[in-house]
Backbone as XML, in Angstrom:
<?xml version="1.0"?>
<chain id="A" units="angstrom">
  <residue number="1" name="MET">
    <atom name="N" x="6.405" y="-17.916" z="17.077"/>
    <atom name="CA" x="6.823" y="-18.443" z="15.801"/>
    <atom name="C" x="5.665" y="-19.231" z="15.191"/>
  </residue>
  <residue number="2" name="ARG">
    <atom name="N" x="5.428" y="-19.022" z="13.918"/>
    <atom name="CA" x="4.347" y="-19.720" z="13.223"/>
    <atom name="C" x="4.790" y="-21.093" z="12.754"/>
  </residue>
  <residue number="3" name="LYS">
    <atom name="N" x="3.803" y="-21.978" z="12.675"/>
    <atom name="CA" x="4.069" y="-23.286" z="12.095"/>
    <atom name="C" x="4.228" y="-23.112" z="10.590"/>
  </residue>
  <residue number="4" name="GLU">
    <atom name="N" x="5.265" y="-23.702" z="10.041"/>
    <atom name="CA" x="5.499" y="-23.580" z="8.603"/>
    <atom name="C" x="4.437" y="-24.306" z="7.790"/>
  </residue>
  <residue number="5" name="SER">
    <atom name="N" x="3.705" y="-25.214" z="8.410"/>
    <atom name="CA" x="2.665" y="-25.948" z="7.702"/>
    <atom name="C" x="1.314" y="-25.234" z="7.743"/>
  </residue>
  <residue number="6" name="SER">
    <atom name="N" x="1.231" y="-24.095" z="8.427"/>
    <atom name="CA" x="-0.053" y="-23.410" z="8.568"/>
    <atom name="C" x="-0.439" y="-22.685" z="7.278"/>
  </residue>
  <residue number="7" name="THR">
    <atom name="N" x="-1.745" y="-22.501" z="7.118"/>
    <atom name="CA" x="-2.265" y="-21.776" z="5.959"/>
    <atom name="C" x="-1.800" y="-20.325" z="5.987"/>
  </residue>
  <residue number="8" name="ASN">
    <atom name="N" x="-1.784" y="-19.704" z="7.173"/>
    <atom name="CA" x="-1.331" y="-18.309" z="7.284"/>
    <atom name="C" x="0.114" y="-18.151" z="6.824"/>
  </residue>
  <residue number="9" name="PHE">
    <atom name="N" x="0.958" y="-19.082" z="7.197"/>
    <atom name="CA" x="2.362" y="-19.033" z="6.784"/>
    <atom name="C" x="2.458" y="-19.119" z="5.265"/>
  </residue>
  <residue number="10" name="SER">
    <atom name="N" x="1.713" y="-20.043" z="4.684"/>
    <atom name="CA" x="1.710" y="-20.213" z="3.230"/>
    <atom name="C" x="1.184" y="-18.967" z="2.527"/>
  </residue>
  <residue number="11" name="ASN">
    <atom name="N" x="0.088" y="-18.422" z="3.045"/>
    <atom name="CA" x="-0.486" y="-17.210" z="2.452"/>
    <atom name="C" x="0.483" y="-16.036" z="2.528"/>
  </residue>
  <residue number="12" name="GLU">
    <atom name="N" x="1.138" y="-15.889" z="3.660"/>
    <atom name="CA" x="2.090" y="-14.786" z="3.813"/>
    <atom name="C" x="3.234" y="-14.912" z="2.821"/>
  </residue>
  <residue number="13" name="ASN">
    <atom name="N" x="3.749" y="-16.097" z="2.636"/>
    <atom name="CA" x="4.834" y="-16.307" z="1.672"/>
    <atom name="C" x="4.383" y="-16.015" z="0.250"/>
  </residue>
  <residue number="14" name="THR">
    <atom name="N" x="3.163" y="-16.394" z="-0.083"/>
    <atom name="CA" x="2.636" y="-16.101" z="-1.419"/>
    <atom name="C" x="2.512" y="-14.599" z="-1.620"/>
  </residue>
  <residue number="15" name="LEU">
    <atom name="N" x="1.981" y="-13.900" z="-0.611"/>
    <atom name="CA" x="1.860" y="-12.444" z="-0.705"/>
    <atom name="C" x="3.225" y="-11.776" z="-0.851"/>
  </residue>
  <residue number="16" name="LYS">
    <atom name="N" x="4.201" y="-12.238" z="-0.079"/>
    <atom name="CA" x="5.546" y="-11.671" z="-0.163"/>
    <atom name="C" x="6.108" y="-11.798" z="-1.567"/>
  </residue>
  <residue number="17" name="GLU">
    <atom name="N" x="5.826" y="-12.903" z="-2.194"/>
    <atom name="CA" x="6.408" y="-13.180" z="-3.504"/>
    <atom name="C" x="5.691" y="-12.467" z="-4.645"/>
  </residue>
  <residue number="18" name="TYR">
    <atom name="N" x="4.362" y="-12.344" z="-4.571"/>
    <atom name="CA" x="3.600" y="-11.894" z="-5.724"/>
    <atom name="C" x="2.848" y="-10.576" z="-5.574"/>
  </residue>
  <residue number="19" name="CYS">
    <atom name="N" x="2.748" y="-10.041" z="-4.398"/>
    <atom name="CA" x="1.888" y="-8.878" z="-4.181"/>
    <atom name="C" x="2.711" y="-7.643" z="-3.807"/>
  </residue>
  <residue number="20" name="ALA">
    <atom name="N" x="2.744" y="-6.668" z="-4.713"/>
    <atom name="CA" x="3.499" y="-5.438" z="-4.463"/>
    <atom name="C" x="2.895" y="-4.648" z="-3.299"/>
  </residue>
  <residue number="21" name="ALA">
    <atom name="N" x="1.577" y="-4.675" z="-3.175"/>
    <atom name="CA" x="0.926" y="-3.945" z="-2.074"/>
    <atom name="C" x="1.375" y="-4.503" z="-0.728"/>
  </residue>
  <residue number="22" name="HIS">
    <atom name="N" x="1.550" y="-5.801" z="-0.647"/>
    <atom name="CA" x="2.007" y="-6.414" z="0.598"/>
    <atom name="C" x="3.399" y="-5.890" z="0.970"/>
  </residue>
  <residue number="23" name="LYS">
    <atom name="N" x="4.245" y="-5.736" z="-0.017"/>
    <atom name="CA" x="5.602" y="-5.229" z="0.242"/>
    <atom name="C" x="5.544" y="-3.812" z="0.814"/>
  </residue>
  <residue number="24" name="VAL">
    <atom name="N" x="4.670" y="-2.992" z="0.267"/>
    <atom name="CA" x="4.520" y="-1.622" z="0.770"/>
    <atom name="C" x="3.972" y="-1.646" z="2.192"/>
  </residue>
  <residue number="25" name="LEU">
    <atom name="N" x="2.955" y="-2.440" z="2.417"/>
    <atom name="CA" x="2.353" y="-2.507" z="3.751"/>
    <atom name="C" x="3.346" y="-3.009" z="4.789"/>
  </residue>
  <residue number="26" name="MET">
    <atom name="N" x="4.211" y="-3.917" z="4.419"/>
    <atom name="CA" x="5.220" y="-4.416" z="5.357"/>
    <atom name="C" x="6.206" y="-3.307" z="5.745"/>
  </residue>
  <residue number="27" name="GLN">
    <atom name="N" x="6.466" y="-2.376" z="4.838"/>
    <atom name="CA" x="7.382" y="-1.283" z="5.153"/>
    <atom name="C" x="6.809" y="-0.334" z="6.197"/>
  </residue>
  <residue number="28" name="ILE">
    <atom name="N" x="5.498" y="-0.209" z="6.227"/>
    <atom name="CA" x="4.894" y="0.743" z="7.169"/>
    <atom name="C" x="4.133" y="0.058" z="8.285"/>
  </residue>
  <residue number="29" name="SER">
    <atom name="N" x="4.166" y="-1.277" z="8.309"/>
    <atom name="CA" x="3.468" y="-1.961" z="9.394"/>
    <atom name="C" x="4.230" y="-1.720" z="10.692"/>
  </residue>
  <residue number="30" name="GLY">
    <atom name="N" x="3.514" y="-1.651" z="11.730"/>
    <atom name="CA" x="4.086" y="-1.314" z="13.024"/>
    <atom name="C" x="3.270" y="-0.186" z="13.608"/>
  </residue>
  <residue number="31" name="ARG">
    <atom name="N" x="2.962" y="-0.290" z="14.855"/>
    <atom name="CA" x="2.041" y="0.637" z="15.497"/>
    <atom name="C" x="2.470" y="2.098" z="15.364"/>
  </residue>
  <residue number="32" name="TRP">
    <atom name="N" x="3.757" y="2.374" z="15.352"/>
    <atom name="CA" x="4.227" y="3.756" z="15.442"/>
    <atom name="C" x="4.839" y="4.293" z="14.161"/>
  </residue>
  <residue number="33" name="LYS">
    <atom name="N" x="5.039" y="3.478" z="13.148"/>
    <atom name="CA" x="5.778" y="3.932" z="11.963"/>
    <atom name="C" x="5.125" y="5.124" z="11.280"/>
  </residue>
  <residue number="34" name="LEU">
    <atom name="N" x="3.826" y="5.081" z="11.073"/>
    <atom name="CA" x="3.175" y="6.218" z="10.417"/>
    <atom name="C" x="3.268" y="7.473" z="11.268"/>
  </residue>
  <residue number="35" name="SER">
    <atom name="N" x="3.133" y="7.322" z="12.574"/>
    <atom name="CA" x="3.264" y="8.484" z="13.464"/>
    <atom name="C" x="4.669" y="9.059" z="13.397"/>
  </residue>
  <residue number="36" name="LEU">
    <atom name="N" x="5.671" y="8.193" z="13.322"/>
    <atom name="CA" x="7.056" y="8.656" z="13.205"/>
    <atom name="C" x="7.255" y="9.411" z="11.891"/>
  </residue>
  <residue number="37" name="LEU">
    <atom name="N" x="6.720" y="8.869" z="10.807"/>
    <atom name="CA" x="6.851" y="9.529" z="9.506"/>
    <atom name="C" x="6.163" y="10.886" z="9.504"/>
  </residue>
  <residue number="38" name="PHE">
    <atom name="N" x="4.954" y="10.949" z="10.057"/>
    <atom name="CA" x="4.249" y="12.229" z="10.088"/>
    <atom name="C" x="4.936" y="13.230" z="11.007"/>
  </residue>
  <residue number="39" name="ALA">
    <atom name="N" x="5.536" y="12.774" z="12.091"/>
    <atom name="CA" x="6.288" y="13.678" z="12.971"/>
    <atom name="C" x="7.477" y="14.271" z="12.215"/>
  </residue>
  <residue number="40" name="LEU">
    <atom name="N" x="8.119" y="13.454" z="11.397"/>
    <atom name="CA" x="9.261" y="13.934" z="10.621"/>
    <atom name="C" x="8.840" y="14.819" z="9.461"/>
  </residue>
  <residue number="41" name="MET">
    <atom name="N" x="7.589" y="14.754" z="9.083"/>
    <atom name="CA" x="7.093" y="15.625" z="8.031"/>
    <atom name="C" x="7.156" y="17.077" z="8.495"/>
  </residue>
  <residue number="42" name="GLU">
    <atom name="N" x="6.933" y="17.288" z="9.786"/>
    <atom name="CA" x="6.946" y="18.643" z="10.349"/>
    <atom name="C" x="8.357" y="19.223" z="10.403"/>
  </residue>
  <residue number="43" name="LYS">
    <atom name="N" x="9.315" y="18.402" z="10.871"/>
    <atom name="CA" x="10.700" y="18.869" z="10.995"/>
    <atom name="C" x="11.611" y="17.687" z="11.310"/>
  </residue>
  <residue number="44" name="GLU">
    <atom name="N" x="12.905" y="17.895" z="11.152"/>
    <atom name="CA" x="13.883" y="16.897" z="11.581"/>
    <atom name="C" x="13.808" y="16.765" z="13.095"/>
  </residue>
  <residue number="45" name="LEU">
    <atom name="N" x="14.051" y="15.564" z="13.594"/>
    <atom name="CA" x="13.975" y="15.351" z="15.034"/>
    <atom name="C" x="15.198" y="14.612" z="15.548"/>
  </residue>
  <residue number="46" name="ARG">
    <atom name="N" x="15.627" y="14.994" z="16.740"/>
    <atom name="CA" x="16.636" y="14.220" z="17.444"/>
    <atom name="C" x="15.950" y="13.036" z="18.103"/>
  </residue>
  <residue number="47" name="TYR">
    <atom name="N" x="16.723" y="12.028" z="18.419"/>
    <atom name="CA" x="16.164" y="10.806" z="19.009"/>
    <atom name="C" x="15.283" y="11.131" z="20.207"/>
  </residue>
  <residue number="48" name="ASN">
    <atom name="N" x="15.785" y="11.936" z="21.137"/>
    <atom name="CA" x="15.033" y="12.245" z="22.358"/>
    <atom name="C" x="13.765" y="13.051" z="22.092"/>
  </residue>
  <residue number="49" name="GLU">
    <atom name="N" x="13.728" y="13.783" z="20.993"/>
    <atom name="CA" x="12.545" y="14.578" z="20.677"/>
    <atom name="C" x="11.352" y="13.694" z="20.296"/>
  </residue>
  <residue number="50" name="PHE">
    <atom name="N" x="11.623" y="12.508" z="19.790"/>
    <atom name="CA" x="10.522" y="11.592" z="19.471"/>
    <atom name="C" x="9.715" y="11.259" z="20.725"/>
  </residue>
  <residue number="51" name="ILE">
    <atom name="N" x="10.401" y="11.108" z="21.841"/>
    <atom name="CA" x="9.723" y="10.788" z="23.096"/>
    <atom name="C" x="8.814" y="11.939" z="23.518"/>
  </residue>
  <residue number="52" name="ASP">
    <atom name="N" x="9.247" y="13.182" z="23.255"/>
    <atom name="CA" x="8.408" y="14.333" z="23.563"/>
    <atom name="C" x="7.176" y="14.376" z="22.651"/>
  </residue>
  <residue number="53" name="VAL">
    <atom name="N" x="7.364" y="14.052" z="21.376"/>
    <atom name="CA" x="6.278" y="14.094" z="20.408"/>
    <atom name="C" x="5.310" y="12.929" z="20.612"/>
  </residue>
  <residue number="54" name="LEU">
    <atom name="N" x="5.856" y="11.753" z="20.912"/>
    <atom name="CA" x="5.049" y="10.540" z="21.099"/>
    <atom name="C" x="5.378" y="9.938" z="22.471"/>
  </residue>
  <residue number="55" name="PRO">
    <atom name="N" x="4.825" y="10.498" z="23.544"/>
    <atom name="CA" x="5.242" y="10.122" z="24.896"/>
    <atom name="C" x="4.974" y="8.668" z="25.292"/>
  </residue>
  <residue number="56" name="ASN">
    <atom name="N" x="4.051" y="7.984" z="24.653"/>
    <atom name="CA" x="3.761" y="6.597" z="25.010"/>
    <atom name="C" x="4.634" y="5.590" z="24.270"/>
  </residue>
  <residue number="57" name="LEU">
    <atom name="N" x="5.519" y="6.073" z="23.447"/>
    <atom name="CA" x="6.407" y="5.216" z="22.658"/>
    <atom name="C" x="7.622" y="4.821" z="23.489"/>
  </residue>
  <residue number="58" name="SER">
    <atom name="N" x="7.850" y="3.515" z="23.616"/>
    <atom name="CA" x="9.013" y="3.061" z="24.396"/>
    <atom name="C" x="10.287" y="3.230" z="23.567"/>
  </residue>
  <residue number="59" name="GLU">
    <atom name="N" x="11.406" y="3.360" z="24.257"/>
    <atom name="CA" x="12.677" y="3.536" z="23.560"/>
    <atom name="C" x="13.035" y="2.311" z="22.723"/>
  </residue>
  <residue number="60" name="ARG">
    <atom name="N" x="12.696" y="1.141" z="23.221"/>
    <atom name="CA" x="12.993" y="-0.094" z="22.482"/>
    <atom name="C" x="12.248" y="-0.116" z="21.145"/>
  </residue>
  <residue number="61" name="ILE">
    <atom name="N" x="10.968" y="0.207" z="21.170"/>
    <atom name="CA" x="10.163" y="0.213" z="19.943"/>
    <atom name="C" x="10.604" y="1.356" z="19.037"/>
  </residue>
  <residue number="62" name="LEU">
    <atom name="N" x="10.903" y="2.513" z="19.610"/>
    <atom name="CA" x="11.388" y="3.645" z="18.817"/>
    <atom name="C" x="12.641" y="3.251" z="18.043"/>
  </residue>
  <residue number="63" name="THR">
    <atom name="N" x="13.594" y="2.670" z="18.733"/>
    <atom name="CA" x="14.849" y="2.258" z="18.090"/>
    <atom name="C" x="14.585" y="1.244" z="16.991"/>
  </residue>
  <residue number="64" name="LYS">
    <atom name="N" x="13.758" y="0.268" z="17.273"/>
    <atom name="CA" x="13.455" y="-0.791" z="16.309"/>
    <atom name="C" x="12.765" y="-0.227" z="15.067"/>
  </residue>
  <residue number="65" name="GLN">
    <atom name="N" x="11.747" y="0.595" z="15.276"/>
    <atom name="CA" x="10.995" y="1.082" z="14.133"/>
    <atom name="C" x="11.755" y="2.135" z="13.335"/>
  </residue>
  <residue number="66" name="LEU">
    <atom name="N" x="12.565" y="2.956" z="13.985"/>
    <atom name="CA" x="13.409" y="3.884" z="13.241"/>
    <atom name="C" x="14.427" y="3.120" z="12.394"/>
  </residue>
  <residue number="67" name="SER">
    <atom name="N" x="14.968" y="2.066" z="12.948"/>
    <atom name="CA" x="15.923" y="1.239" z="12.212"/>
    <atom name="C" x="15.264" y="0.609" z="10.975"/>
  </residue>
  <residue number="68" name="GLU">
    <atom name="N" x="14.048" y="0.100" z="11.140"/>
    <atom name="CA" x="13.333" y="-0.496" z="10.010"/>
    <atom name="C" x="13.004" y="0.554" z="8.952"/>
  </residue>
  <residue number="69" name="LEU">
    <atom name="N" x="12.620" y="1.752" z="9.373"/>
    <atom name="CA" x="12.339" y="2.828" z="8.425"/>
    <atom name="C" x="13.606" y="3.243" z="7.677"/>
  </residue>
  <residue number="70" name="GLN">
    <atom name="N" x="14.741" y="3.191" z="8.354"/>
    <atom name="CA" x="16.013" y="3.476" z="7.683"/>
    <atom name="C" x="16.344" y="2.375" z="6.677"/>
  </residue>
  <residue number="71" name="ASP">
    <atom name="N" x="16.144" y="1.122" z="7.079"/>
    <atom name="CA" x="16.405" y="-0.006" z="6.178"/>
    <atom name="C" x="15.558" y="0.086" z="4.915"/>
  </residue>
  <residue number="72" name="ASP">
    <atom name="N" x="14.338" y="0.624" z="5.044"/>
    <atom name="CA" x="13.435" y="0.760" z="3.906"/>
    <atom name="C" x="13.634" y="2.084" z="3.166"/>
  </residue>
  <residue number="73" name="ASN">
    <atom name="N" x="14.644" y="2.847" z="3.562"/>
    <atom name="CA" x="15.010" y="4.112" z="2.923"/>
    <atom name="C" x="13.889" y="5.157" z="2.972"/>
  </residue>
  <residue number="74" name="LEU">
    <atom name="N" x="13.127" y="5.154" z="4.051"/>
    <atom name="CA" x="12.111" y="6.177" z="4.254"/>
    <atom name="C" x="12.615" y="7.279" z="5.187"/>
  </residue>
  <residue number="75" name="VAL">
    <atom name="N" x="13.571" y="6.931" z="6.040"/>
    <atom name="CA" x="14.132" y="7.859" z="7.027"/>
    <atom name="C" x="15.657" y="7.771" z="6.953"/>
  </residue>
  <residue number="76" name="SER">
    <atom name="N" x="16.300" y="8.927" z="7.101"/>
    <atom name="CA" x="17.762" y="8.935" z="7.175"/>
    <atom name="C" x="18.197" y="9.423" z="8.555"/>
  </residue>
  <residue number="77" name="LYS">
    <atom name="N" x="19.384" y="9.026" z="8.921"/>
    <atom name="CA" x="19.942" y="9.363" z="10.235"/>
    <atom name="C" x="21.283" y="10.034" z="10.023"/>
  </residue>
  <residue number="78" name="THR">
    <atom name="N" x="21.452" y="11.192" z="10.652"/>
    <atom name="CA" x="22.717" y="11.913" z="10.616"/>
    <atom name="C" x="23.218" y="12.027" z="12.039"/>
  </residue>
  <residue number="79" name="LYS">
    <atom name="N" x="24.449" y="11.614" z="12.264"/>
    <atom name="CA" x="25.003" y="11.683" z="13.621"/>
    <atom name="C" x="25.788" y="12.976" z="13.790"/>
  </residue>
  <residue number="80" name="SER">
    <atom name="N" x="25.487" y="13.677" z="14.890"/>
    <atom name="CA" x="26.291" y="14.833" z="15.276"/>
    <atom name="C" x="27.135" y="14.400" z="16.477"/>
  </residue>
  <residue number="81" name="LYS">
    <atom name="N" x="27.878" y="15.315" z="17.018"/>
    <atom name="CA" x="28.733" y="14.972" z="18.162"/>
    <atom name="C" x="27.915" y="14.549" z="19.380"/>
  </residue>
  <residue number="82" name="THR">
    <atom name="N" x="26.728" y="15.133" z="19.532"/>
    <atom name="CA" x="25.958" y="14.873" z="20.745"/>
    <atom name="C" x="24.691" y="14.051" z="20.539"/>
  </residue>
  <residue number="83" name="SER">
    <atom name="N" x="24.214" y="13.936" z="19.305"/>
    <atom name="CA" x="22.958" y="13.210" z="19.104"/>
    <atom name="C" x="22.811" y="12.738" z="17.660"/>
  </residue>
  <residue number="84" name="SER">
    <atom name="N" x="21.757" y="11.983" z="17.439"/>
    <atom name="CA" x="21.393" y="11.539" z="16.099"/>
    <atom name="C" x="20.186" y="12.341" z="15.648"/>
  </residue>
  <residue number="85" name="ILE">
    <atom name="N" x="20.232" y="12.802" z="14.409"/>
    <atom name="CA" x="19.143" y="13.594" z="13.849"/>
    <atom name="C" x="18.503" y="12.785" z="12.732"/>
  </residue>
  <residue number="86" name="TYR">
    <atom name="N" x="17.184" y="12.666" z="12.786"/>
    <atom name="CA" x="16.432" y="11.885" z="11.816"/>
    <atom name="C" x="15.635" y="12.802" z="10.905"/>
  </residue>
  <residue number="87" name="SER">
    <atom name="N" x="15.555" y="12.440" z="9.638"/>
    <atom name="CA" x="14.773" y="13.205" z="8.673"/>
    <atom name="C" x="14.208" y="12.255" z="7.624"/>
  </residue>
  <residue number="88" name="LEU">
    <atom name="N" x="13.234" y="12.747" z="6.880"/>
    <atom name="CA" x="12.661" y="11.954" z="5.797"/>
    <atom name="C" x="13.607" y="11.957" z="4.606"/>
  </residue>
  <residue number="89" name="THR">
    <atom name="N" x="13.726" y="10.840" z="3.946"/>
    <atom name="CA" x="14.446" y="10.772" z="2.673"/>
    <atom name="C" x="13.497" y="11.260" z="1.581"/>
  </residue>
  <residue number="90" name="GLU">
    <atom name="N" x="13.974" y="11.361" z="0.362"/>
    <atom name="CA" x="13.094" y="11.722" z="-0.754"/>
    <atom name="C" x="11.975" y="10.691" z="-0.900"/>
  </residue>
  <residue number="91" name="LYS">
    <atom name="N" x="12.323" y="9.423" z="-0.753"/>
    <atom name="CA" x="11.315" y="8.363" z="-0.819"/>
    <atom name="C" x="10.288" y="8.549" z="0.299"/>
  </residue>
  <residue number="92" name="GLY">
    <atom name="N" x="10.736" y="8.906" z="1.489"/>
    <atom name="CA" x="9.834" y="9.147" z="2.613"/>
    <atom name="C" x="8.913" y="10.329" z="2.351"/>
  </residue>
  <residue number="93" name="LYS">
    <atom name="N" x="9.451" y="11.406" z="1.766"/>
    <atom name="CA" x="8.637" y="12.580" z="1.436"/>
    <atom name="C" x="7.597" y="12.226" z="0.379"/>
  </residue>
  <residue number="94" name="ASP">
    <atom name="N" x="8.001" y="11.450" z="-0.622"/>
    <atom name="CA" x="7.052" y="11.015" z="-1.650"/>
    <atom name="C" x="5.948" y="10.165" z="-1.032"/>
  </residue>
  <residue number="95" name="PHE">
    <atom name="N" x="6.335" y="9.299" z="-0.120"/>
    <atom name="CA" x="5.366" y="8.423" z="0.532"/>
    <atom name="C" x="4.358" y="9.232" z="1.346"/>
  </residue>
  <residue number="96" name="ILE">
    <atom name="N" x="4.830" y="10.224" z="2.068"/>
    <atom name="CA" x="3.932" y="11.091" z="2.846"/>
    <atom name="C" x="2.973" y="11.810" z="1.901"/>
  </residue>
  <residue number="97" name="GLY">
    <atom name="N" x="3.466" y="12.226" z="0.744"/>
    <atom name="CA" x="2.606" y="12.872" z="-0.245"/>
    <atom name="C" x="1.477" y="11.957" z="-0.688"/>
  </residue>
  <residue number="98" name="VAL">
    <atom name="N" x="1.790" y="10.687" z="-0.888"/>
    <atom name="CA" x="0.765" y="9.716" z="-1.272"/>
    <atom name="C" x="-0.258" y="9.577" z="-0.145"/>
  </residue>
  <residue number="99" name="LEU">
    <atom name="N" x="0.211" y="9.478" z="1.086"/>
    <atom name="CA" x="-0.706" y="9.356" z="2.223"/>
    <atom name="C" x="-1.609" y="10.583" z="2.344"/>
  </residue>
  <residue number="100" name="LYS">
    <atom name="N" x="-1.036" y="11.757" z="2.124"/>
    <atom name="CA" x="-1.827" y="12.988" z="2.225"/>
    <atom name="C" x="-2.905" y="13.039" z="1.151"/>
  </residue>
  <residue number="101" name="SER">
    <atom name="N" x="-2.635" y="12.434" z="0.001"/>
    <atom name="CA" x="-3.627" y="12.438" z="-1.069"/>
    <atom name="C" x="-4.874" y="11.659" z="-0.676"/>
  </residue>
  <residue number="102" name="PHE">
    <atom name="N" x="-4.742" y="10.698" z="0.231"/>
    <atom name="CA" x="-5.888" y="9.933" z="0.699"/>
    <atom name="C" x="-6.816" y="10.773" z="1.574"/>
  </residue>
  <residue number="103" name="GLN">
    <atom name="N" x="-6.290" y="11.838" z="2.179"/>
    <atom name="CA" x="-7.126" y="12.702" z="3.002"/>
    <atom name="C" x="-8.242" y="13.313" z="2.178"/>
  </residue>
  <residue number="104" name="SER">
    <atom name="N" x="-7.987" y="13.591" z="0.914"/>
    <atom name="CA" x="-9.009" y="14.205" z="0.067"/>
    <atom name="C" x="-10.122" y="13.227" z="-0.275"/>
  </residue>
  <residue number="105" name="LEU">
    <atom name="N" x="-9.918" y="11.945" z="-0.028"/>
    <atom name="CA" x="-10.947" y="10.950" z="-0.306"/>
    <atom name="C" x="-12.056" y="10.939" z="0.738"/>
  </residue>
  <residue number="106" name="ASP">
    <atom name="N" x="-11.870" y="11.667" z="1.842"/>
    <atom name="CA" x="-12.886" y="11.727" z="2.894"/>
    <atom name="C" x="-14.206" y="12.287" z="2.382"/>
  </residue>
  <residue number="107" name="ASN">
    <atom name="N" x="-14.169" y="13.118" z="1.368"/>
    <atom name="CA" x="-15.369" y="13.787" z="0.883"/>
    <atom name="C" x="-16.155" y="12.954" z="-0.118"/>
  </residue>
  <residue number="108" name="LEU">
    <atom name="N" x="-15.673" y="11.784" z="-0.468"/>
    <atom name="CA" x="-16.374" y="10.963" z="-1.464"/>
    <atom name="C" x="-17.604" y="10.310" z="-0.889"/>
  </residue>
</chain>
């Protein structure tokens, strides 16, 4: 827990309030979130399939980061009788499109 009197705490609160880029970065911050989004770009995945795609990802972190991506409306979850299926929302697909556009900047 940070001290509320620290400069970092103050700076973070200012960024949260006034900086739109900070809000976007907070939605995708997390070691595995971008990997999860790119995995879903290929196809819908069941919960257990994420472990196959990203074998070093712990179940605790997977659950936490999928939940945060759902809260930010980047990923949707559909429950079937036997499992949960995850897919990108329209917002998630748009976001992946923006990320892919940065790949073309490599040639600059």
